[in-house]
C-alpha positions in Angstrom: 7.5 9.6 64.0 9.3 11.4 61.1 8.2 8.5 58.2 4.4 8.6 60.2 4.3 12.4 59.7 5.5 12.5 56.1 2.9 9.7 55.3 0.1 12.0 57.1 1.4 15.0 55.1 1.4 12.8 51.7 -2.3 11.6 52.4 -3.5 15.0 53.4 -2.4 16.3 50.4 -3.8 13.9 48.2 -7.3 14.1 49.9 -7.3 17.6 49.3 -6.6 17.3 45.6 -9.6 14.7 45.6 -11.7 17.4 47.5 -10.8 20.1 44.9 -11.2 18.2 42.1 -15.1 16.9 43.2 -16.1 20.6 44.1 -14.7 21.3 40.4 -16.9 18.5 39.1 -19.8 19.7 41.2 -19.5 23.3 40.3 -22.4 24.8 38.3 -21.5 27.5 35.4 -23.4 30.9 35.5 -23.8 33.2 33.1 -25.5 34.7 30.1 -26.6 32.7 26.7 -24.5 32.7 24.0 -21.9 34.2 25.5 -18.2 32.9 25.0 -15.0 33.5 27.4 -11.6 34.1 25.3 -9.0 33.5 26.9 -6.2 35.0 24.7 -3.1 37.6 25.3 -3.8 41.2 24.1 -1.3 40.6 21.1 -2.4 37.7 19.9 -6.1 39.3 20.5 -5.5 42.5 18.8 -4.2 40.7 15.8 -5.1 38.1 12.9 -6.1 35.7 15.2 -8.7 37.7 17.2 -10.1 38.8 13.9 -10.7 35.4 12.9 -12.6 34.8 16.4 -14.8 37.5 15.8 -15.4 36.5 12.3 -16.1 33.0 12.8 -18.3 33.6 16.6 -19.8 36.8 16.3 -20.9 36.8 12.6 -24.9 37.8 12.4 -27.3 35.7 13.1 -29.5 35.2 9.7 -32.8 35.7 9.7 -32.8 38.6 12.3 -34.2 42.2 11.4 -31.2 44.0 12.8 -27.1 42.8 12.1 -26.4 40.4 16.1 -23.4 38.4 16.6 -24.2 34.6 16.8 -22.3 34.7 20.4 -21.3 37.8 22.4 -17.5 37.4 23.3 -15.5 38.8 26.1 -11.8 38.5 26.1 -9.3 38.2 29.1 -5.7 37.4 29.2 -4.1 34.2 30.0 -3.2 35.1 33.4 -6.8 35.5 34.3 -7.6 31.5 32.8 -8.3 31.0 36.7 -11.1 32.5 39.1 -14.3 33.0 38.0 -13.6 32.3 34.1 -13.9 29.0 34.7 -17.3 29.1 35.9 -18.5 30.4 32.5 -20.0 27.6 30.2 -18.3 28.5 26.7 -14.3 29.0 27.2 -12.1 29.0 24.0 -8.4 29.0 25.2 -6.0 30.3 22.8 -1.9 30.3 23.3 0.9 30.3 21.7 3.2 26.9 22.4 5.8 24.3 21.7 3.3 21.9 20.0 0.3 21.9 17.8 -2.7 21.3 19.7 -6.7 21.4 19.3 -8.8 19.7 22.2 -12.5 19.8 23.2 -13.1 18.9 27.2 -16.2 18.9 28.3 -16.8 20.3 31.9 -13.4 20.8 32.8 -14.1 23.5 35.5 -17.4 23.2 36.0 -20.9 21.9 34.4 -22.0 22.1 32.1 -19.1 23.5 30.1 -17.2 23.8 27.2 -13.3 24.4 27.2 -12.0 24.8 23.9 -8.0 24.8 24.2 -6.2 25.5 21.4 -2.5 26.1 20.8 0.4 26.5 17.8 4.2 27.1 17.1 2.7 30.2 14.5 -0.1 32.4 14.2 -0.7 30.7 11.1 -1.0 26.8 12.5 -2.9 28.8 14.9 -5.5 30.4 12.1 -5.5 27.0 10.6 -7.3 25.2 13.3 -9.8 28.0 14.2 -10.6 27.7 10.2 -10.6 24.0 10.5 -12.9 23.2 13.6 -14.9 26.3 14.3 -18.1 24.7 12.8 -17.9 21.7 14.8 -17.1 24.4 18.4 -20.0 26.7 17.1 -22.3 23.4 17.0 -21.8 21.5 20.4 -21.6 25.5 21.7 -25.2 26.3 20.6 -26.5 22.3 21.8 -25.3 23.3 25.6 -26.9 26.7 25.3 -30.2 25.2 24.1 -29.8 22.5 27.0 -29.1 25.3 29.4 -32.2 27.5 28.1 -34.4 24.2 28.5 -33.0 23.7 32.0 -34.0 27.1 33.2 -37.3 26.9 31.2 -38.2 23.5 33.1 -37.8 25.4 36.6 -41.3 27.0 35.8 -43.6 25.8 33.6 -47.5 26.0 32.3 -49.4 23.5 31.9 -49.7 21.9 28.3 -52.9 19.6 28.4 -54.2 21.2 25.6 -51.4 20.7 23.3 -51.2 17.0 24.4 -54.8 16.2 23.9 -54.8 18.6 20.3 -51.7 17.3 18.7 -50.5 14.2 20.6 -47.3 16.2 21.3 -45.8 18.0 24.4 -43.6 21.0 24.6 -41.3 22.7 27.7 -43.2 26.0 27.7 -42.1 28.7 31.0 -44.6 30.6 32.6 -45.6 33.8 30.8 -47.1 32.1 27.9 -50.5 32.3 27.7 -52.9 30.3 25.2 -54.8 33.4 23.5 -56.1 31.6 20.2 -57.4 28.0 19.6 -59.2 26.2 17.1 -59.5 22.7 15.9 -56.0 22.1 14.5 -54.3 25.4 15.8 -53.2 26.9 18.8 -51.9 30.2 19.3 -49.9 31.1 22.8 -48.4 34.5 23.3 -46.3 36.3 26.3 -46.3 40.5 27.0 -42.6 41.6 27.5 -41.3 44.8 28.6 -41.5 46.5 24.7 -43.6 43.6 22.6 -44.1 40.3 22.9 -43.0 36.9 21.8 -45.1 34.0 20.6 -45.1 30.7 19.6 -48.2 29.0 16.9 -48.9 24.9 16.6 -50.5 24.0 13.7 -50.8 20.7 11.5 -51.5 20.1 7.7 -51.6 17.1 5.8 -48.1 15.3 4.7 -48.8 15.6 1.0 -48.4 19.7 1.4 -44.8 19.1 1.9 -43.6 15.8 1.0 -44.5 15.9 -2.4 -43.6 19.9 -2.6 -41.2 20.5 -5.5 -40.7 23.8 -4.0 -40.4 22.9 0.0 -39.9 27.1 0.9 -42.6 28.1 -1.0 -44.9 25.8 0.4 -43.8 26.7 3.8 -44.3 30.4 3.1 -47.5 29.9 1.5 -48.7 27.8 4.2 -47.8 30.5 7.1 -49.2 33.6 5.1 -52.3 31.4 4.4 -52.3 30.8 8.7 -51.0 34.6 8.8 -54.3 35.9 6.8 -56.6 32.9 9.1 -55.5 34.2 12.6 -53.1 36.8 13.0 -54.0 40.3 12.3 -53.4 43.7 13.9 -56.2 46.1 14.8 -56.9 47.4 11.2 -59.0 45.2 8.4 -56.4 44.0 6.7 -53.8 44.0 8.4 -52.8 39.8 8.7 -49.3 38.6 9.1 -47.3 37.8 6.1 -43.4 36.6 5.4 -41.5 39.4 4.3 -40.7 39.3 0.9 -38.0 41.5 0.9 -35.7 39.3 1.3 -35.8 35.4 0.8 -36.2 33.3 4.0 -33.6 30.6 5.4 -34.0 26.9 4.6 -32.5 24.4 6.6 -32.9 20.5 5.7 -32.8 18.7 9.5 -33.5 16.7 12.3 -35.1 16.8 15.5 -36.0 13.9 17.9 -35.2 11.3 15.3 -37.8 13.1 12.9 -37.2 14.7 9.5 -38.0 18.3 9.3 -37.5 22.1 7.8 -36.1 25.0 9.8 -36.6 28.4 8.5 -35.8 31.2 9.6 -37.0 34.7 8.1 -39.1 38.1 8.9 -42.6 38.8 9.4 -44.8 41.6 8.9 -48.8 42.7 9.5 -49.4 44.1 6.1 -50.3 47.3 5.5 -49.3 47.9 9.0 -45.5 49.1 10.6 -45.1 46.3 12.5 -42.5 43.4 11.8 -39.9 41.3 13.1 -38.4 38.0 13.1 -39.3 34.1 12.8 -38.0 30.5 13.1 -40.1 28.0 11.6 -40.0 24.0 12.1 -42.2 22.2 9.7 -41.6 18.3 11.5 -42.7 15.8 9.0 -44.7 13.1 11.1 -44.7 10.4 8.5 -46.6 7.2 11.1 -49.8 9.8 11.2 -49.5 11.3 7.4 -49.4 15.0 9.1 -46.6 17.7 9.2 -46.6 19.3 13.1 -45.6 23.1 13.0 -44.2 24.8 15.6 -43.1 28.6 15.0 -42.0 31.3 16.7 -41.5 35.1 16.4 -41.3 38.2 18.0 -42.4 41.9 18.3 -39.8 44.2 19.9 -39.2 47.4 18.4 -35.7 49.0 18.4 -35.0 45.8 21.0 -31.8 42.9 20.4 -33.6 39.5 19.4 -31.2 37.1 19.0 -32.1 35.6 22.4 -35.6 36.3 22.4 -35.5 33.8 19.3 -33.0 31.9 21.0 -35.4 30.8 23.8 -38.1 30.4 21.4 -35.9 27.8 19.3 -34.7 25.9 22.5 -39.5 25.5 23.5 -39.5 24.1 20.2 -36.7 21.6 20.0 -37.9 20.9 23.2 -41.0 18.5 21.6 -41.8 15.0 22.6 -44.3 12.8 21.0 -46.3 11.2 23.4 -46.2 7.8 24.3 -49.1 6.8 22.2 -47.4 7.6 19.1 -44.5 6.5 20.0 -45.7 2.8 20.5 -47.2 3.5 16.9 -44.3 4.1 15.4 -43.1 0.8 16.8 
């Protein structure tokens, strides 16, 4: 009888642990976009280790007119590791322990989630691990946030038949955006927000305009300024949108869904007017159709933070899908 009772208790404990594990795997993460929970004791946080975390993960976002952090960081003591903190999408756990260790665990407490474990015998060893691994951590966290933003967008999207018909591509665009201008090879969508607006531009140019250019950045700027001159103006005469020339835009050579592309970040302004803001431009080389698909997002939201507005625009643009018909051509 006692032996039977023992096995019942053991089995119950095993079953309970399995249920707990299952719940962890099915738990969904929560929290604002671009936020990191840093689990670290106050002594480390208020010293060199905390400084390093802030320098790496709260560095200014490039291309914004005002300084805003790459991630919003919330710090919590190690003793609060369990509880609601485990539902954060991005967690960095830093401890002083007997061995040096770096590990990234996906979906450890909930999903989708990145949990970064960093431990070291000394402050110097912890700092070295942060320095070495920060770029990889940032890349992974940003990708998770892009996918989360796209998931949110997918819950309520507008119809994109016009975009499919005109450009043979599709985008996942949230409700709130309206078609405000259409031309043969140009579409402008805009969403009004409380204190301004966000916009998406879609157009195409011949492939040789970029493919044979010796100065890609200069070609992209000339192209977007010509588009601004044609289609985007203020209420007064001679107030077309141009690339602000006070600061040179940033250019990155990247890949989007298997296609070579150029990412350009900078600020725009209305010529002879007071309006300005950030933009992000993706020029995607579609060699099969000998064209460049240009997708640009920009916003106007004076005196407000713009990081998350621009991040949503980036998530929308990176949702691009080329149509099945075009994919067959590529094969």
